[in-house]
C-alpha positions in Angstrom: 78.4 72.2 -161.8 79.8 73.8 -164.9 80.7 76.9 -162.9 82.4 74.7 -160.3 84.6 72.9 -162.9 85.5 76.2 -164.6 86.2 77.6 -161.2 88.5 74.7 -160.5 90.3 75.2 -163.7 90.7 78.9 -163.1 91.8 78.3 -159.5 94.4 75.9 -160.8 95.7 78.4 -163.3 95.8 81.2 -160.7 97.5 78.9 -158.3 100.2 78.0 -160.8 100.6 81.6 -162.0 101.7 82.6 -158.5 101.1 85.7 -156.5 104.6 87.2 -156.3 107.5 88.0 -158.5 109.7 85.2 -157.1 109.4 82.9 -160.1 112.0 81.0 -162.0 112.0 78.9 -165.2 114.7 76.4 -165.9 115.0 74.8 -169.4 116.9 71.6 -169.9 117.9 69.7 -173.0 116.8 66.0 -172.9 118.4 63.1 -174.6 116.5 60.1 -175.8 115.7 58.2 -178.9 112.5 58.9 -180.8 111.4 55.4 -179.8 112.0 56.1 -176.1 110.2 59.5 -176.4 107.1 58.0 -178.2 106.8 54.7 -176.2 103.4 54.1 -174.7 104.5 52.0 -171.7 101.8 51.6 -169.1 102.1 49.1 -166.3 99.2 47.8 -164.3 98.5 48.1 -160.6 97.5 50.6 -158.0 100.6 50.8 -155.9 104.4 50.6 -156.1 107.3 50.0 -153.7 109.3 53.0 -152.8 112.6 53.2 -150.9 112.6 55.8 -148.2 115.6 56.0 -145.8 116.7 52.5 -146.8 113.4 50.8 -146.1 110.6 49.6 -148.3 107.5 51.6 -148.2 104.3 51.0 -150.1 103.0 54.0 -152.0 99.2 54.1 -151.9 97.7 55.7 -155.0 94.2 57.1 -154.8 91.7 57.9 -157.5 92.6 57.6 -161.1 96.4 57.2 -161.8 98.7 58.2 -164.6 101.4 55.7 -165.5 104.5 56.5 -167.5 106.9 53.6 -168.1 107.4 52.2 -164.6 106.3 55.3 -162.7 102.8 55.6 -161.3 101.5 59.1 -160.3 98.4 60.1 -158.5 97.2 63.5 -157.3 98.0 64.5 -153.7 101.0 62.2 -153.8 104.4 63.3 -152.6 106.4 64.5 -155.6 109.9 63.7 -154.3 109.9 59.9 -155.1 108.2 60.6 -158.4 110.8 63.1 -159.4 113.6 60.7 -158.4 112.1 58.1 -160.8 111.2 60.4 -163.7 114.5 62.3 -163.6 115.0 66.0 -164.5 112.1 67.6 -166.4 112.5 69.4 -169.7 111.6 72.6 -167.9 110.8 73.7 -164.4 108.8 76.6 -163.1 108.1 77.8 -159.6 106.2 80.7 -158.1 104.9 81.8 -154.8 101.6 80.0 -154.0 98.5 82.0 -153.6 96.7 79.2 -151.7 99.5 77.7 -149.6 102.6 78.7 -147.7 105.6 78.1 -150.1 106.0 77.6 -153.8 103.8 76.0 -156.5 105.9 74.1 -159.0 105.5 72.9 -162.5 107.6 70.0 -163.9 107.2 69.8 -167.7 108.3 66.6 -169.6 108.0 66.1 -173.3 104.6 64.5 -173.2 103.0 65.5 -169.8 103.2 68.1 -167.0 103.0 67.6 -163.3 102.0 70.6 -161.1 102.5 70.6 -157.3 101.4 72.5 -154.2 103.5 72.9 -151.0 102.7 71.5 -147.6 105.4 72.1 -145.0 108.7 71.0 -146.5 107.1 68.7 -149.0 105.5 69.1 -152.4 102.4 67.2 -153.5 100.9 66.6 -156.9 98.0 69.0 -157.7 97.5 68.3 -161.4 98.7 66.0 -164.2 98.2 67.3 -167.7 98.7 65.0 -170.7 100.1 67.0 -173.7 99.8 64.7 -176.7 98.7 61.3 -177.9 102.1 59.6 -177.0 101.0 59.1 -173.4 97.8 57.5 -172.1 95.7 57.2 -169.0 96.2 53.9 -167.1 93.0 52.8 -168.8 94.4 53.5 -172.3 92.7 56.7 -173.2 94.8 59.3 -175.0 94.3 62.6 -176.8 92.6 61.7 -180.1 90.3 59.0 -178.6 86.6 59.4 -179.1 84.0 60.2 -176.4 82.7 56.7 -176.8 86.2 55.3 -176.0 86.2 57.3 -172.8 82.8 56.1 -171.7 83.8 52.5 -172.6 86.9 52.8 -170.4 85.4 54.8 -167.5 81.6 54.3 -167.6 78.8 56.8 -167.7 79.0 58.0 -164.1 80.4 61.5 -165.0 79.4 65.1 -164.9 79.2 66.8 -168.3 80.2 70.4 -168.2 79.9 71.8 -171.7 82.3 69.8 -173.7 84.1 68.3 -170.7 83.5 64.9 -169.1 84.4 65.0 -165.4 85.0 61.8 -163.4 85.4 62.0 -159.6 87.0 59.4 -157.4 88.8 59.5 -154.0 89.1 63.3 -153.8 90.3 63.9 -157.3 88.9 64.6 -160.8 89.8 63.3 -164.2 88.7 65.6 -166.9 88.4 64.9 -170.7 87.7 67.8 -172.9 86.0 66.6 -176.1 85.5 68.7 -179.3 83.5 67.2 -182.1 83.4 63.9 -180.3 87.2 63.6 -179.9 89.4 64.0 -176.8 91.5 67.2 -177.1 92.7 67.5 -173.4 93.2 65.1 -170.5 93.8 66.5 -167.0 93.9 65.0 -163.5 93.1 67.4 -160.6 93.3 67.4 -156.9 90.2 68.7 -155.1 92.3 70.0 -152.2 91.2 73.6 -153.0 87.5 72.5 -152.8 87.9 71.8 -149.1 
């Protein structure tokens, strides 16, 4: 199992690194007060209304979700409506995908990163990576929490791969890297490459 999780992490890194030389990085300055940038605003719920072509459409979120202010994100979800709500990222990177036809993309915000994979003309979320303790999972876990906090929020039905707790649900994985009993990394992953 440890090899599988490490393999997934490596596959994700390779996928995001791209296969070709057609890569581009765009940096943007962001405005916002320190209070806005450090707010831990997590709303409840598993779905949100989206407007597509002027009509209301219910977005169905699967597995574990990440919530930032009023935006809910889950893996394998279409990135377009998420990007419309989040706005421009601090930086953007794209590279030819090794696993799919098209470009893998990375949208980096001040406190988290969203990686995508292409399918046809659309991009879908492959990973969500929390970068600091300013943001939390929907269940309130953040970098700096204890392993006991994680198991209190998510239970004990996890695979332990070295220092990593791996929770699986609805075709996705939520991984908590713990060092000395403290969470040092939180990552959501699609299992689309496992299929």
